[in-house]
N, C-alpha and C positions, 0 to 999 in steps of 0.2 A: 416601474416595474414588474411585470408581471409574476406572480407566485407561483411557486411552484406547486404543479398539483397533486396530490395523495392518490395513489395509485399502487397498492399491496400488490396486484395481482401480478405472479412472477412467472413467467409460462417461458423456454429455453425458444429461442427467435434469434433470424436473422435481423430481428427491430434493436438498435442502441438504446438501452438504458443510460450511459452516459457514454458524451462524445467530446474531446479534448483536439481543439484544434489554436496550434501556432502559441501554445503556451509558453511564457515566459514569467518566471520569477527571480529577481534580482534584490538582494539588499543591500543597501547603499551604507556604507563605513566609512570610517576614518583611515582606512587602510587603499580602499579600491571598489568599485562595485562585483559584488560575489553573482555573481550569473547561474546560482543556482539550477535554475532549469530554464532551458535554454530552445525552446521551437518544438515542443510536446505537439504530435497528430498522435491518436489513437483512439477508436472506438470499443467499448465494451459493451455488449448485446445481453439482451435481459437472460437472465439465469446461465451466463458466463463466467468461467472463474480466468482470470487472468494474472498471472505473476509478472514482476515488475524486479527483475533480479542486477545485481551488479554489486561492484566493491561501497565499499562507509566511502561517503563525501560526496557521491553521483547526482545524489538531487532526488533520490527515492522517497523518503521522509517527506522532505520538503511537498514533493508531487500530491500526497495527501493532507498535508495541511492548505495548502493553497485550496483543491476541494473544496474543505470544510470551511476557510478562510480563516484558518488559527496563525495567522502571523503577526510577526511586528509590527510595530508601526512603522521601521525603518524599511518593510520590505514595498517593491512594486511588482506590481502584474500585468499582464497583458495577454492580448487574445483572447478565447473563447473558451467556456465551461458550459455545456450544456446538458444538464440533466430533466431526463424524463422530457426533452427536447424543450427546454424551458433553460434561458437564460441565467446562472446563479452567481457569476462573478459579482455584479453588480447588486446584490440584494439585499436589502436595508439589515441590521441587527437584528431586530426584530424576525425576521422572513428566515432568516440563517439560524435563529433559535427552533423555530418550527421544523428546517431543515434536519438538523443538526437530531440523531437519535430517534426520528419518526421516522424518516425516508434515509437516509446514510446514516448507519452506524459506524463505530468506529472503534477497534482495539486501540489501542495504541501503545506504543513500543516497552515504555519505563513503567516498573513496578512502584514508583515513585509516582503515579498519576494516582495511587488509591490514598487516600485519607490515614494517616497515621494513628490521627486522634479518633475516629469513628469506626464503630463495629460495621464488621461485612453487612447486617441485614439494611442501616441505615444507607450503605452506599449502594445497594441494588438498590433500594425503593425509590430512592433520589433518583437512581435513571429510569426507574418505570415510570414514575411522574416527576419531572424534573421543574415541571412548575404550581406544584402545591394544586394540582387539580380537584377535578371530585370523586374521585373513586376514593371509597370506602376504605377504612385503616385496614381491616379484617379482609379485603380484594386484596389489596397492596402485597400484604403480607403473606397471603396465600401463595400468588405471584413470584414473591421473590422467591419461598422456598421450592416453585415449581424449579424455576429460571435454575436456583443450585444446584438442584436434582438434577434437571437436566445436562448439567454441563461434570457430572459425577462425583457432585460434591454435597457429605452430609449434612443434616440439620443443623448440627452443631456449629457448622462452620459460622452459621449467622451471626451467632453471638459472640464470635472472635474479632480480634484487632488483626491488622497485616502483618507485626509484626508475630503473631502467634502461629503463623501457617505459612506453609513451603513457599519456596516460588514458585512451583507447580501449581498450587492449590490458589497462591494469588492471580496466575495468570489465567485458571481458571473462572475467578472473580469477575476478571479484567472483559474474560469474552461473554460471560453471561450478561455483563452491564450493555455490555456491543449492543447484542442482539433483545435488547429488556425490550422495546418499547416496537420489535417484529420489522426491521427497517427492510427495506427493498434493496437496499445495496449498503454491505457492508466493507468496510478497509480497515485493513488487517494490517499492520504496521508492526514487523518483526516478531512475531507473533509465538516463535519459538527461543530468542531471545534470554539465554542464562542458564539452559533446561537441559540437563542430559538427554543421551540417546534415547534411553525409557520413557521419559516424559516428551523428549520432541516427536515421538512416536503416538504417544497416545494424544498429544495437542492436537496433528496433523490429525489422525482419525476422529477427534471430537470435530475439527473444522472441516473434512468433511461433510458428516453428519448436517452440521447445522448450515449449509450452505447448497441442500441439495435443494432447496425451494428458494434462493435468493440469487445474486449476481454477488462477484466475490471481485476484489482487487486487492493481492495478495501483494506486498511488501517486503522483499526479503532477500539476503545474500546467503541462506544458504539453498543451494540446488536443487539437494533432496526433497526438500519442503516445496520446492518449485514443481516437484511431482505432482503434488494436488490438483494440477489444473491444467485447462484443457492448451490454454494458449499462454505464451510468452514474447513478455519484452526485453529484451538487453539494455540496460542504461552505461552510458559510459562519460563523464564530463558534461551531465548538463540535458545530454540528447540521448533518444536510442537509439543504436546502433547495427541492429538485427530481431526480427520480431518473426512469430510465425507459430506453429505449431508447438506443443510443449516435447511431441514424439521426434519429432524434425530438430529442434533447436539442441535438446538436448543430444540426439544420436548422431545428428549430422551437423554441426555448427558449422557456418560458414562463412563470420567475421572471426579474426586473429585473437582479438577479446575473448570474443567466447569459449572459440576452443581455447584460450589458456584459462578461463573459469573453469568449464570441463576437466581440463588436466591437473587443477590444484586438489579435485577433490580426493580423499580417504583414498576411494576403491578406484581412483585412476591414478594414481602415485604421487599425488599430492607436491605436482612439478608448480613452482609460484612463477608469476609473469613477471619478467624484468622489468627494474624502473619502479617510479611510484603515481598514481595517479595525479593529475595536472592541479597547478591553484586553479580554482574557477574564478581568482581574480584574472589571473593572468595565461587562458585559456591558450593554448599554440594553434597557430596558422593552419589551414586547409582539414587533414584528417585529424580530428583530435589525438588519437591512440599513434599518428607515425612516431614520435619519438622513442616508442616503448615496441613499436612492430617492427617484426623480422623480415616483412615483406615489404617495407615502405620503401617509395621510390622518389624522385625528383617531384613528381606532379602531387603524391601525398602530401609533400609538404608544403605546396601553393595553394592544393584547389580543397575546398572543400566538398567531400562526395555529399551525395544525395541518397536518401532509404527508398529506395526502388520498390513499385508494390505498396498495397493498401492493408492486405490481409496479412502477407508475408511479405519480406524484401531484408536487406543487409545494405549498409552505408558503408561500400569499400571496393574503392577503384579497382584492386587484384580481385575481385568477387564477383564484379558486375559485368 
């Protein structure tokens, strides 16, 4: 298997840094096969920021775990993921260790990703040099403090355990660890979860600043946070049902589900979408959204719509 080349040069261009083709991730369980990601296709260009939005349970976080091969043993993956034009789905464990952090950084969703028994400086230093390399201890300590300062944390935080810090401070610690090795691509999985309005705003400003020179794949259910990105893809029941520029998606949504997501925002009246997201074990036939859609016809119930368009498109019989 060809190893992934290291290229830290980021310039905004139309050349993809990440290509996802026909990606499927299925979990084999005693209750049935959970089709969490069910045929994803998208490109993320160098220097581009893309948001994946949708309700909880639609497969967003599984996508990030699949890209980094952080899946449990009962997961089955097919399709193709190309990073810097190299296939990474079949990379060895050693190659994936070299890939994570150095080339693709991760900001995990849960604060429980922090070790409660370790002080902050030890966790950030481990992110800087996870393999116990040859950097001098003083150099690593200096980089650790610079990282904490770069995300707005004071030096004293380095001597604190996670339980001694607020949720917002721990969130920034995770962000510092995600960018510790200056990756070309940053995966941010629900980076504002559990934060109040003020801290969410500060976190978005921080993400904006640290992704000026790198690509970002932002996974979020918070549509206001998605405004950080130039491009948005909307996921439902394991597949993309609409994608396009952030301005077009947020101001002129075409798919009924996307319209419902926008209408559920507090600024739009908080109108909820009727019904519940479908089980990923028993996905509806035809259009996945038809049981909840006010525009559903017999065609929608029987025929699975395709996602028309490469850069922008919508998966809907009524919209095409």
